[in-house]
Each structure stands twice: as C-alpha cells, then as structure tokens.
C-alpha positions in Angstrom: 87.5 112.5 70.6 84.0 110.6 71.6 81.9 112.8 72.8 79.9 111.8 75.9 77.2 114.3 76.3 74.5 112.0 75.2 75.7 109.4 77.8 75.3 109.4 81.6 78.5 108.6 82.5 77.2 108.2 86.5 74.6 105.5 85.2 77.3 103.8 83.8 79.8 103.9 86.9 77.3 102.8 89.5 76.0 99.8 87.1 80.0 98.2 87.5 81.8 99.8 90.3 81.2 101.4 94.3 83.5 103.7 95.8 84.1 104.0 99.6 85.5 105.4 102.1 87.8 103.0 104.2 85.7 103.8 108.0 86.2 100.7 109.1 88.9 97.6 110.3 87.5 95.8 107.6 87.6 98.3 104.3 90.8 99.0 105.5 92.2 95.6 105.4 91.1 95.2 102.1 92.9 98.8 101.2 96.1 97.5 102.1 95.7 94.5 100.6 94.9 95.6 97.0 98.5 97.7 98.4 100.3 94.5 99.3 99.0 92.8 95.6 100.0 95.8 93.0 102.8 97.2 95.5 104.2 94.8 96.7 103.8 91.5 94.8 103.0 92.9 91.4 105.6 96.0 91.0 108.2 94.8 93.7 107.7 98.2 95.1 107.8 97.0 98.6 109.1 94.0 100.2 106.3 91.5 101.0 104.4 90.6 104.1 103.7 87.8 105.7 100.0 89.5 106.5 100.1 90.5 102.6 98.9 94.1 104.2 100.9 97.1 103.0 101.0 99.9 105.1 103.3 102.3 106.3 104.0 105.4 108.8 101.8 107.9 107.3 98.2 105.8 107.0 97.8 107.0 110.8 97.5 110.3 109.0 95.8 109.4 106.2 91.9 108.4 104.8 91.5 106.1 102.3 89.4 105.0 99.4 88.3 101.8 98.0 87.0 101.1 94.7 84.8 98.1 94.3 82.5 95.7 91.8 79.2 96.5 92.6 77.6 93.1 92.5 77.2 91.5 96.4 80.6 90.1 95.6 82.1 93.2 96.3 85.5 92.1 94.2 88.3 94.3 95.3 89.1 96.7 92.0 91.2 100.1 93.6 92.2 102.7 96.0 93.8 105.3 96.9 94.7 107.7 99.7 94.7 111.2 100.9 98.0 112.1 103.2 97.2 114.9 105.5 99.2 116.7 107.3 100.0 115.8 111.3 97.4 117.7 113.6 100.3 118.1 116.4 102.9 119.0 113.6 101.2 120.5 111.1 105.1 121.5 109.1 106.1 117.9 109.1 107.1 116.8 105.3 103.8 114.9 102.9 105.3 111.9 101.4 106.1 114.0 98.1 107.9 117.3 100.2 110.1 114.4 101.1 111.0 112.5 98.2 111.4 116.3 96.2 113.3 118.0 99.0 115.7 121.0 97.1 113.6 120.2 94.4 109.9 122.5 95.0 109.1 125.8 94.3 109.5 127.9 97.3 105.2 128.7 97.5 104.3 125.2 97.6 104.5 126.1 101.3 102.6 128.7 101.4 99.3 127.6 101.7 97.7 127.2 105.3 98.8 123.8 106.2 96.1 122.4 107.6 93.7 122.7 104.2 96.4 120.8 102.3 96.9 116.8 101.7 98.2 114.7 99.0 96.9 112.0 96.7 99.1 109.0 97.0 99.3 105.2 96.8 97.0 105.0 94.0 96.5 101.0 93.1 94.5 98.7 90.7 94.2 95.2 90.9 96.1 93.5 87.8 92.8 91.8 86.6 91.8 95.5 86.3 95.2 96.2 84.1 95.6 94.4 81.2 96.5 96.5 78.2 100.4 96.0 77.4 102.8 97.5 79.8 100.0 98.1 82.5 101.3 94.9 84.9 104.6 97.8 85.2 102.0 100.5 86.4 100.1 100.8 89.6 97.1 102.6 87.6 97.2 104.1 83.8 95.2 106.1 81.8 96.2 106.4 78.4 94.4 108.1 75.0 92.9 104.8 74.1 90.8 105.1 77.6 88.6 108.1 75.9 87.9 105.8 72.9 87.1 106.9 69.3 84.3 108.3 67.4 83.3 104.5 66.4 84.0 102.9 70.0 83.2 104.8 72.5 85.2 104.2 76.2 85.5 106.1 79.2 88.1 105.5 81.8 86.0 104.4 85.3 88.5 103.4 87.1 91.2 106.3 87.2 89.0 109.0 86.7 86.6 106.9 90.1 89.7 106.4 92.2 90.8 110.5 91.4 87.2 112.1 91.8 86.4 109.7 95.1 89.7 111.3 96.8 88.8 114.5 95.8 85.3 113.9 97.6 86.5 113.1 100.6 89.2 116.0 100.3 86.4 118.4 100.0 84.6 116.5 103.1 87.8 116.8 105.1 88.4 121.0 104.6 90.9 120.4 102.5 91.5 123.1 99.9 94.8 122.2 98.1 96.3 118.9 96.8 99.7 117.8 96.0 100.2 114.5 93.8 103.7 113.2 92.1 102.7 112.7 89.2 103.9 111.8 85.0 103.6 114.5 82.5 101.0 112.3 80.4 98.5 112.7 83.1 98.5 116.4 82.5 96.8 116.4 79.4 94.5 113.7 80.4 92.8 115.3 83.6 92.6 118.5 81.0 90.5 116.7 79.3 88.3 116.1 82.1 88.9 120.4 83.1 91.3 119.7 86.0 94.0 121.4 86.1 97.3 120.5 87.5 100.5 123.4 88.2 103.6 122.3 88.2 105.3 122.7 92.0 108.9 122.0 91.1 111.5 119.7 89.0 111.3 116.3 87.7 112.4 113.6 90.3 113.0 110.0 89.4 110.1 108.1 91.5 109.8 104.7 90.3 109.9 106.6 87.2 109.9 110.3 86.3 107.6 112.0 88.6 106.4 116.1 88.7 105.5 117.5 91.7 101.5 119.1 91.0 98.8 121.0 92.7 95.4 120.8 92.4 92.8 123.4 93.9 89.7 121.1 95.1 87.1 123.9 94.3 88.8 124.3 90.8 88.3 120.4 90.2 84.7 120.6 91.1 84.1 124.1 89.7 85.7 123.0 86.0 84.8 119.3 85.8 83.4 118.9 82.1 79.7 118.6 81.8 80.4 115.1 80.4 82.2 114.1 83.6 79.7 115.9 86.4 77.3 112.8 86.4 80.3 110.4 87.6 81.3 112.8 90.2 77.4 113.0 90.8 77.7 109.1 91.6 81.0 108.8 93.6 79.4 111.6 95.7 75.9 110.1 96.5 78.2 106.8 97.3 80.2 108.3 100.0 77.6 110.5 101.4 75.9 107.4 101.5 78.7 105.2 103.9 79.6 108.1 105.5 75.2 108.5 107.1 75.8 104.4 107.4 78.5 105.3 109.6 76.8 108.0 111.5 74.0 106.5 111.8 76.0 103.5 114.4 77.4 106.1 116.5 80.8 106.2 115.2 83.0 109.4 115.6 84.2 110.2 111.9 88.1 111.0 111.2 88.7 114.8 110.4 91.1 116.8 109.7 89.9 120.5 109.6 91.0 122.2 112.8 88.8 123.6 116.0 
C-alpha cells in the first residue's frame, strides 16, 4: 500500500469537501434527500416518497452529518447519522438491537445507555459511487481506494463520513459506538488504526452484516499519523458549524444526561 505520510490529507479533504452537522431544517432536508436518492430510488430498500425525503422514527433521537462539496454550490455528496438512546427510555433498543434480537453478545448491554449510540444510514449519492458494483451499495470502501505505489488514492468520502460521525459522538458525550457492518470493513478500518469488535452473530440485513463495537476515545487515540490531518480538518469544520449556530442563539441538541 502507498504511504500517505508525506501528504496532508486534511488539506486534500478541505480542497474538495466540507462536512457539517445538520443543525437546521434546511440541512436536515439535504440529508433526507440524499437518503431518499440512495435508499429509495437507487437501491429500492425503502418505498419512494412523494416529498423525496427518507425518514424513520429514529431520526428524532439522532444527530446527522452532511458531506458536501467545498465549492460555492455545496453539492450533495453523502450523509450519515448517530442514533442515540432516548432520554425518556434508555432501554429502548437501537436499530441494530432490534435487527439482531437473539444474536447479540450479552455484554452488549453493559455499557451505560446514555453513553452509547449507533452509526447508521450512511449513504453516498450515485455520482460519487462510480466503481463497478457500487451502484448496489449505499457506501463502499475497498483495497483499491488506498491506491498503490505508482497511483496514490485515499477514500475521502467514506472515511470523512465515519470520522465526522465520531466527531459528533465526542460532542454528544458518547463513549461507545455500534454499527452493523460487512466483514471487509474490519480490515479497512484497521488501516486507519480503528478497532472494530464483533458483538454478535451475522444477520441478513441488506446483505450479510455483523454487529460491531468501537470505543470513541480509542478511535481518536489510535488513529494512524497520516489520518490525523483529516481528523483535525473535520473537527475544525464541525466546530465552525456549532459555533455559528451558537452565535445565533440557537439551542444545540445534546444527549448527555443532566
């Protein structure tokens, strides 16, 4: 694999992309539109809707991340969300717990429920899923994304979305992240210094998926050196969005218990 040590991936990301938390109705509608385009129109996972917005009951307990181009048009690229437990009912299942009922390890429930969340609804618009086979995936990452000695590449879009979600998790006081994932992603995450721990058996959910766990602090601590500039850039962009929101006097959504 090509070494990225001499490249500033943060500058590369900033040149092409911007990642923001969806803190107002306009940005949320951008997120829901991307999801409708991918999950309803392209992949047919959900029924198409007249308003072209894909939403579900978990959105009310989520914070959302929007990836767009860094030019003046701010074109839609992708999105993801962080689903937290409901303050009024922390024991209510997260999406993966409902899908994996009877398949999870018992220690999945040992983590404080106000400090856990699930990464879900990752989606990238069709124009950025150009490789063969990706038209049947909401988001993809493969060995070829990391390039070779004579042709370096970096998967800015999927990694940007994942790191953006981790940044949001830290802001929400989340310590443990869960996700349903394909086995191949474990290897790809390890290239970045991220450890995924299997938390149950495989299930069939839009393909074979396994419930996995990540520790937020360990993700940040163990990121490879070449990934840190992109992590710093994403944090700066998200901080700017929150600060702009705060300066207008808007209340920010928080999950942390009082």
